[in-house]
Every structure is written in C-alpha cells, then in structure tokens.
DRENFI-423763 format. One line per 5 residues: number of its first residue (from 1); their letters; for each residue x negated, y negated, z of N, C-alpha, C, CB. Coordinates in Angstrom, 2 decimals. Each point is the difference from the previous one (the first is absolute). Glycine has a CB too. Layout:
# residues N
NUM) A) X,Y,Z,X,Y,Z,X,Y,Z,X,Y,Z  ...
***
This chain:
# residues 139
1) XXXXX) 40.00,46.21,5.17,-1.00,-0.89,0.58,-0.14,0.29,1.48,0.52,-1.76,-1.72  -1.76,1.82,2.16,-0.30,0.16,1.42,-0.43,-1.36,0.52,-0.68,2.46,-0.29  1.51,-3.09,1.13,-0.30,-1.34,0.54,-0.97,0.10,1.15,2.27,-0.81,-0.69  -3.38,0.09,0.60,-0.98,-0.07,1.09,0.32,-1.19,0.89,-1.77,1.10,-1.44  1.94,-2.26,0.84,0.44,-1.21,0.69,0.80,-0.86,-0.97,-2.01,0.06,1.55
6) XXXXX) 2.23,-1.33,-1.23,0.83,-0.86,-0.84,-0.59,-0.20,-1.39,0.79,-1.15,2.06  -2.11,1.15,-2.16,-0.64,-0.33,-1.27,-0.53,1.22,-0.75,-0.59,-2.17,1.00  0.29,3.25,-0.32,-0.65,1.15,-0.64,0.95,1.18,-0.05,-2.25,-0.80,0.81  2.37,1.38,-2.00,0.78,1.22,-0.22,-0.75,0.88,-0.99,2.20,-1.21,0.47  -2.12,2.51,-0.25,-0.69,0.95,-0.86,1.04,0.74,-0.84,-1.91,0.26,1.67
11) XXXXX) 1.77,-0.22,-2.98,0.92,0.80,-0.81,-0.20,1.50,0.29,-0.01,-1.79,-1.82  1.11,2.53,1.85,-0.08,1.44,0.32,-0.76,0.78,-1.07,2.17,-0.20,1.23  -2.35,-0.40,-2.41,-0.75,0.69,-1.06,-1.49,0.12,0.33,1.65,-0.88,-1.65  -2.14,0.05,2.58,-1.42,0.07,0.40,-0.23,1.04,1.08,-0.25,-2.41,-0.58  1.32,2.96,1.14,-0.10,0.98,1.10,0.33,1.37,-0.56,0.63,-1.74,1.74
16) XXXXX) -1.56,2.69,-1.57,0.23,1.37,-0.47,0.44,0.85,1.18,-1.72,-0.26,-1.83  2.92,0.84,1.72,0.53,0.84,1.07,0.22,1.40,-0.55,1.11,-1.99,1.14  -1.68,2.98,-0.46,0.20,1.39,-0.40,0.46,0.80,1.20,-1.77,-0.19,-1.80  2.50,1.26,1.53,0.51,0.85,1.06,-0.99,1.11,0.31,2.35,-0.53,-0.68  -2.47,0.85,1.97,-0.88,1.07,0.43,0.76,0.85,1.01,-2.08,-1.41,-0.40
21) XXXXX) 1.58,2.59,0.65,0.57,0.81,1.06,-0.49,-0.53,1.31,0.12,2.02,-1.48  0.82,-2.29,2.37,-0.41,-0.58,1.28,-0.14,1.08,1.04,1.15,-2.14,-0.57  -1.97,1.85,1.57,-0.19,0.93,1.10,0.83,-0.41,1.20,-2.30,0.50,-0.82  3.10,-1.55,0.65,0.81,-0.51,1.10,1.31,0.77,0.14,-1.01,-2.24,-0.34  2.03,1.63,0.94,1.27,0.66,0.24,0.73,0.31,-1.30,0.15,-1.16,2.19
26) XXXXX) 0.66,2.18,-2.18,0.74,0.36,-1.21,0.65,1.35,0.11,-1.57,-1.37,-1.31  1.35,2.08,2.40,0.62,1.30,0.20,-0.44,0.99,-1.06,1.96,-1.12,1.04  -1.01,1.87,-1.57,-0.32,1.01,-1.01,-0.39,-0.64,-1.32,1.57,1.60,1.12  -1.17,-2.85,-1.32,-0.32,-0.69,-1.27,-1.47,-0.33,-0.13,2.28,-0.94,0.02  -3.03,0.95,1.08,-1.38,-0.48,-0.03,-0.87,0.80,-0.99,0.25,-0.72,2.40
31) XXXXX) 0.11,1.99,-2.65,-0.82,0.82,-0.89,0.43,-0.08,-1.46,-0.38,1.50,1.91  1.57,-2.03,-2.17,0.48,0.02,-1.37,0.34,-1.36,-0.60,0.84,2.21,0.52  -0.72,-3.25,0.31,0.37,-1.31,-0.50,-1.14,-1.00,0.26,2.45,0.51,0.41  -2.80,-1.25,-1.45,-1.05,-1.01,0.13,0.65,-1.30,0.45,-1.44,1.10,-1.80  1.47,-1.34,3.12,0.65,-1.21,0.49,-0.98,-1.01,0.60,2.01,1.37,0.42
36) XXXXX) -3.28,-1.10,-0.49,-1.00,-0.97,0.41,-0.30,-0.94,-1.15,-1.00,1.66,1.63  0.39,-2.80,-1.32,-0.27,-1.00,-1.04,-1.47,-0.41,0.08,2.40,-0.83,0.09  -3.03,0.76,-1.25,-1.38,-0.47,-0.14,0.04,-1.31,-0.79,-0.95,2.38,0.06  0.60,-3.49,0.58,0.05,-1.31,-0.66,-1.42,-0.43,-0.34,2.13,-0.63,1.26  -2.33,0.16,-2.49,-1.30,-0.52,-0.41,0.19,-1.41,-0.55,-0.86,2.33,-0.52
41) XXXXX) -0.03,-3.23,0.94,0.08,-1.39,-0.46,-1.41,-0.48,-0.27,2.12,-0.43,1.33  -2.40,0.09,-2.59,-1.32,-0.47,-0.40,-0.09,-1.50,0.27,-0.19,1.82,-1.78  -0.68,-2.20,2.69,-0.12,-1.41,0.39,-0.56,-0.84,-1.15,-0.35,0.70,2.38  -0.69,-0.20,-3.03,-0.66,-0.78,-1.06,0.91,-0.25,-1.21,-2.17,0.96,0.75  3.04,-0.02,-1.08,0.87,-0.13,-1.19,1.35,-0.62,0.36,-1.13,1.98,-1.02
46) XXXXX) 1.29,-2.45,2.23,1.29,-0.52,0.44,0.15,-1.47,-0.34,0.03,1.68,1.83  1.20,-2.19,-1.61,0.28,-1.41,-0.26,-0.13,-0.85,1.25,1.53,0.70,-1.83  -2.20,-0.19,2.85,-0.22,-0.75,1.23,-0.96,-1.17,-0.25,0.41,2.10,1.37  -0.33,-3.16,-0.59,-0.98,-1.10,-0.13,-1.41,0.50,0.33,1.80,-1.68,0.61  -2.80,1.05,-1.20,-1.39,0.44,0.20,-0.42,-0.04,1.46,-0.51,-0.83,-2.29
51) XXXXX) 0.96,-0.17,3.03,-0.37,-0.08,1.42,0.55,1.19,0.78,-0.05,-2.50,-0.17  1.25,2.91,-0.16,0.61,1.15,0.67,-0.74,1.29,-0.37,2.25,-1.18,-0.01  -2.64,1.30,-1.26,-0.76,1.18,-0.43,-1.32,0.10,0.74,1.06,-0.14,-2.26  -1.76,-0.99,2.40,-1.28,-0.01,0.71,0.17,0.44,1.45,-0.82,-1.84,-1.51  1.86,1.30,2.17,0.23,0.35,1.41,0.35,1.47,0.16,0.78,-2.33,0.42
56) XXXXX) 0.03,2.85,-1.34,0.36,1.42,0.07,-1.22,0.89,-0.18,2.27,-0.54,-0.88  -3.11,0.19,-0.10,-1.18,0.82,-0.26,-1.04,-0.11,1.12,0.40,-0.29,-2.45  -0.39,-0.83,3.18,-0.95,-0.18,1.09,0.42,0.72,1.27,-0.58,-2.19,-0.98  1.86,2.58,1.07,0.48,0.69,1.21,-0.63,1.37,0.11,2.16,-1.24,-0.13  -2.43,1.66,1.36,-0.52,1.35,0.22,1.19,0.87,0.43,-2.35,-0.86,0.66
61) XXXXX) 3.05,1.35,-1.67,1.18,0.83,0.22,-0.19,1.30,-0.75,1.50,-2.03,0.30  -1.23,3.14,0.35,-0.22,1.29,-0.63,0.95,0.26,-1.15,-0.84,0.84,2.16  1.92,-1.60,-2.24,0.97,0.18,-1.10,-0.47,-0.66,-1.28,1.83,0.10,1.68  -2.87,-0.95,-1.62,-0.52,-0.67,-1.19,-1.26,0.73,-0.44,0.96,-2.24,0.73  -0.93,2.79,-1.94,-1.15,0.76,-0.50,-1.08,-0.95,-0.50,1.50,1.92,-0.63
66) XXXXX) -2.66,-1.37,0.32,-1.14,-0.83,-0.43,0.25,-0.65,-1.36,-1.51,1.49,1.30  2.36,-0.88,-2.14,0.28,-0.60,-1.31,1.15,-1.01,0.06,-0.84,2.10,-1.07  1.35,-2.40,2.25,1.02,-1.03,0.15,1.43,0.47,-0.17,-1.69,-1.55,-0.79  1.95,2.81,1.13,1.35,0.54,-0.09,0.53,0.26,1.41,-0.51,1.03,-2.26  1.71,-1.51,2.52,0.65,0.28,1.28,0.79,1.29,-0.17,0.15,-2.48,0.62
71) XXXXX) -0.40,3.44,0.27,0.71,1.28,-0.03,0.75,0.16,1.31,-1.74,1.04,-1.55  3.07,-0.94,1.46,0.83,0.16,1.19,0.80,1.29,-0.17,0.16,-2.53,0.38  -0.23,3.38,0.65,0.71,1.27,0.00,1.11,-0.07,1.04,-2.08,1.26,-0.75  3.34,-1.13,0.32,1.14,-0.08,0.91,0.72,1.34,0.01,0.25,-2.49,-0.41  -0.14,3.08,1.58,0.68,1.29,0.12,0.69,0.15,1.36,-1.68,1.00,-1.56
76) XXXXX) 2.10,-2.12,2.13,0.60,0.02,1.33,1.46,0.43,-0.01,-1.57,-1.79,0.64  2.26,1.57,-1.75,1.43,0.24,-0.06,0.33,1.21,-0.85,0.40,-2.41,0.31  0.82,2.91,-0.20,0.43,1.17,-0.76,0.38,-0.35,-1.44,0.81,1.02,2.13  -0.41,-2.28,-2.36,0.44,-0.35,-1.35,-1.11,-0.76,-0.76,2.40,-0.09,0.82  -2.42,0.30,-2.11,-0.99,-0.66,-0.85,0.21,-1.51,0.01,-0.14,2.04,-1.44
81) XXXXX) 1.41,-2.46,1.42,0.30,-1.44,-0.05,-0.51,-0.72,1.24,2.01,0.50,-1.40  -1.81,0.08,2.57,-0.49,-0.63,1.23,-1.52,-0.04,0.03,2.05,0.79,1.20  -2.70,0.25,-1.67,-1.47,0.01,-0.08,-0.49,-1.04,-0.98,-0.02,2.43,0.57  0.74,-2.61,-1.69,-0.36,-1.02,-0.98,0.10,-1.40,0.60,0.80,1.50,-1.84  0.30,-1.75,2.54,0.17,-1.31,0.67,-1.07,-0.23,1.05,2.46,0.14,-0.41
86) XXXXX) -2.80,0.92,1.14,-1.04,-0.11,1.04,-1.35,-0.35,-0.63,1.23,1.67,1.42  -1.58,-1.01,-2.52,-1.28,-0.28,-0.68,-0.03,-1.43,-0.53,-0.19,2.43,-0.62  1.28,-2.89,0.01,0.05,-1.37,-0.50,-0.09,-1.02,1.13,1.38,0.80,-1.92  -0.73,-0.50,3.02,-0.06,-0.91,1.16,-1.42,-0.08,0.56,2.41,0.53,0.54  -3.09,0.62,-0.48,-1.38,0.01,0.51,-0.95,-0.75,-0.94,0.45,2.20,1.12
91) XXXXX) -0.20,-2.10,-2.44,-0.79,-0.78,-0.95,0.24,-1.49,0.20,0.10,1.89,-1.64  1.17,-2.25,1.83,0.38,-1.39,0.22,-0.67,-0.54,1.27,2.20,0.40,-1.16  -2.23,0.39,2.22,-0.62,-0.44,1.25,-1.51,-0.14,-0.15,1.83,1.13,1.27  -2.46,-0.22,-2.02,-1.46,-0.05,-0.20,-0.39,-1.25,-0.78,-0.09,2.51,0.02  0.82,-2.82,-1.08,-0.32,-1.19,-0.79,0.34,-1.26,0.79,0.43,1.27,-2.13
96) XXXXX) 0.68,-1.24,2.86,0.38,-1.14,0.84,-1.03,-0.31,1.07,2.37,0.56,-0.42  -2.96,0.49,1.00,-1.04,-0.19,1.01,-1.26,-0.60,-0.60,0.93,1.92,1.28  -1.22,-1.57,-2.54,-1.18,-0.56,-0.67,0.21,-1.47,-0.35,-0.54,2.28,-0.94  1.79,-2.70,0.77,0.27,-1.39,-0.34,-0.14,-0.93,1.20,1.53,0.80,-1.79  -1.27,-0.27,2.98,-0.07,-0.85,1.19,-1.46,-0.34,0.32,2.13,1.04,0.90
101) XXXXX) -2.36,-2.28,-0.61,-1.34,-0.44,0.38,-0.16,0.08,1.50,-0.13,-1.51,-2.00  -1.00,2.03,2.42,-0.27,0.05,1.43,-0.40,-1.38,0.49,-0.70,2.42,-0.16  1.15,-2.73,1.37,-0.39,-1.28,0.59,-1.48,0.05,0.34,2.33,-0.36,0.92  -3.01,-0.73,-1.19,-1.40,-0.08,0.34,-0.11,-0.18,1.51,-0.60,-0.97,-2.27  -0.23,1.78,2.89,-0.15,-0.06,1.44,-0.83,-1.22,0.38,0.18,2.51,0.16
106) XXXXX) 0.36,-3.28,0.77,-0.72,-1.17,0.50,-0.69,0.43,1.29,1.66,-1.67,-1.06  -2.99,1.73,1.08,-0.69,0.43,1.21,0.22,-0.98,1.15,-1.70,1.16,-1.41  2.04,-0.64,2.56,0.21,-0.83,1.16,-0.87,0.51,1.14,2.36,-0.53,-0.73  -2.55,-0.33,1.72,-0.76,0.43,1.19,0.94,-0.04,1.18,-2.21,-0.87,-0.93  1.95,1.70,1.96,0.89,0.00,1.15,-0.04,-1.33,0.74,-0.32,2.45,0.20
111) XXXXX) 1.46,-2.81,0.39,0.10,-1.27,0.73,-0.68,0.09,1.35,2.14,-0.48,-1.17  -2.20,-0.66,1.85,-0.68,-0.08,1.30,0.71,0.88,1.03,-0.76,-2.34,-0.53  2.09,2.33,0.57,0.75,0.79,0.97,-0.22,1.50,-0.25,1.71,-1.83,0.18  -1.78,2.25,-1.43,-0.21,1.42,-0.32,-1.39,0.45,0.44,1.57,-0.21,-1.96  -2.57,-0.66,1.77,-1.36,0.34,0.45,-0.04,0.14,1.52,-0.97,-1.20,-1.98
116) XXXXX) 1.61,0.25,2.69,0.01,0.05,1.46,0.72,1.24,0.50,-0.07,-2.50,0.08  1.17,2.88,-0.72,0.76,1.17,0.38,-0.84,1.27,-0.20,2.14,-1.18,-0.61  -2.87,1.25,-0.51,-0.86,1.15,-0.28,-1.09,0.13,1.05,0.48,-0.25,-2.45  -1.13,-0.87,2.79,-1.07,0.02,0.99,0.54,0.34,1.39,-1.26,-1.68,-1.37  2.46,1.19,1.72,0.59,0.31,1.29,0.32,1.50,0.09,0.96,-2.33,0.14
121) XXXXX) -0.50,2.92,-1.24,0.26,1.44,-0.03,-1.26,0.81,0.19,1.92,-0.41,-1.49  -3.01,-0.02,0.87,-1.27,0.70,0.13,-0.50,-0.08,1.45,-0.55,-0.52,-2.41  0.70,-0.66,3.01,-0.42,-0.19,1.38,0.81,0.89,0.94,-0.66,-2.37,-0.55  1.97,2.44,0.31,0.90,0.83,0.82,-0.37,1.48,-0.10,1.84,-1.69,-0.33  -2.10,2.17,-0.88,-0.37,1.41,-0.18,-1.34,0.29,0.67,1.28,0.06,-2.16
126) XXXXX) -2.21,-0.98,2.07,-1.30,0.18,0.64,0.14,0.10,1.51,-1.07,-1.24,-1.87  1.92,0.39,2.47,0.21,0.06,1.44,0.65,1.32,0.41,0.21,-2.49,0.06  0.73,2.98,-0.87,0.65,1.29,0.30,-1.03,1.10,0.03,2.12,-0.78,-1.06  -3.04,0.76,0.13,-1.01,1.06,-0.07,-0.97,-0.07,1.18,0.21,-0.02,-2.49  -0.52,-1.20,2.93,-0.90,-0.10,1.17,0.70,0.49,1.25,-1.18,-1.95,-1.05
131) XXXXX) 2.48,1.80,1.14,0.75,0.50,1.17,0.07,1.52,0.02,1.34,-2.11,-0.01  -1.54,2.75,-1.13,0.04,1.47,-0.05,-1.31,0.63,0.48,1.61,-0.16,-1.90  -2.65,-0.64,2.01,-1.30,0.56,0.40,0.03,0.46,1.45,-1.15,-1.49,-1.64  0.20,2.38,1.98,-0.11,0.46,1.38,-0.55,-1.13,0.86,-0.35,2.37,-0.76  0.81,-2.41,1.99,-0.46,-1.03,0.92,-1.40,0.36,0.47,2.37,-0.53,0.75
136) XXXX) -3.23,-0.44,-0.70,-1.35,0.21,0.49,-1.04,0.15,-1.09,1.00,1.04,1.95  -0.57,-0.91,-3.17,-0.99,0.04,-1.10,-0.18,-1.39,-0.56,0.63,2.37,-0.57  -1.71,-2.96,0.99,-0.32,-1.35,-0.47,-1.00,0.10,-1.15,0.42,-0.98,2.31  -0.19,0.25,-3.34,-0.93,0.03,-1.13,-0.71,-1.31,-0.16,1.44,1.66,-1.13
***
C-alpha cells in the first residue's frame, strides 16, 4: 500500500512498475543493467476518490497523459530499489498536492499609509530628476 494521507492509500497492484535502462549514474553498469524505473498509474481505473481523480486530471502536468495515465521516470540513483522508492515518493507527492485545496484569494486594497508612502516616493523621484536638469533651461 502506498499511503497518501491518513484516509487515502493506493494498493501497489494499481501501480505498474517496469525497469528501463537509465541514462543516469551507474559507471560501467549503465550499458548492461536496467536500473531505471518507469512507473505508470492509471487515474481513471484507480481506487482514488472521484474528487481526487477530477483534480488530478485537471492539473496541467506533463507527467499526466491525455488518457489519464501518470508516467514517472526515475533514474537518479544507481540501484533499482532506490529508483523505485523515488518514483513511488514522487507519485505520492503528486497525488498529495492534488488533494490540497488552494486558499481562495481575498482581494484587498492598499491602506491609507501605503498610498501616502507610494505618492511620497513618486514625488521624491520627480524632484531628484528635476535637480539633474541643466540650470537655465526653463520649460
């Protein structure tokens, strides 16, 4: 089971993990050992709640294909097991981020002191620029 939070967990049978040849570190083994990991997770066929599925599919993430499959490629480490853990952790973080609700922004306007400070700054900059002019040029 891959735990997302206290209430949601994904059975490992829903996650397809295959080994690939990685282009990352590995020394001489890089050409002969498949230590990279390709993780595939079908959102539509999963046991996730419908609200979570909708949020995941609505995200604009390049790891989510148009047919609703999350594809994660992990090849940062030399061992297959570490790459597998990395891929599962990245899937967990992606789903966890989709579960969090963004706070609704409450539009505010600047206060009186902020407006006065802004106008005082504009006045100061304008005076500085007039002092840079040549003497005797009256407009």
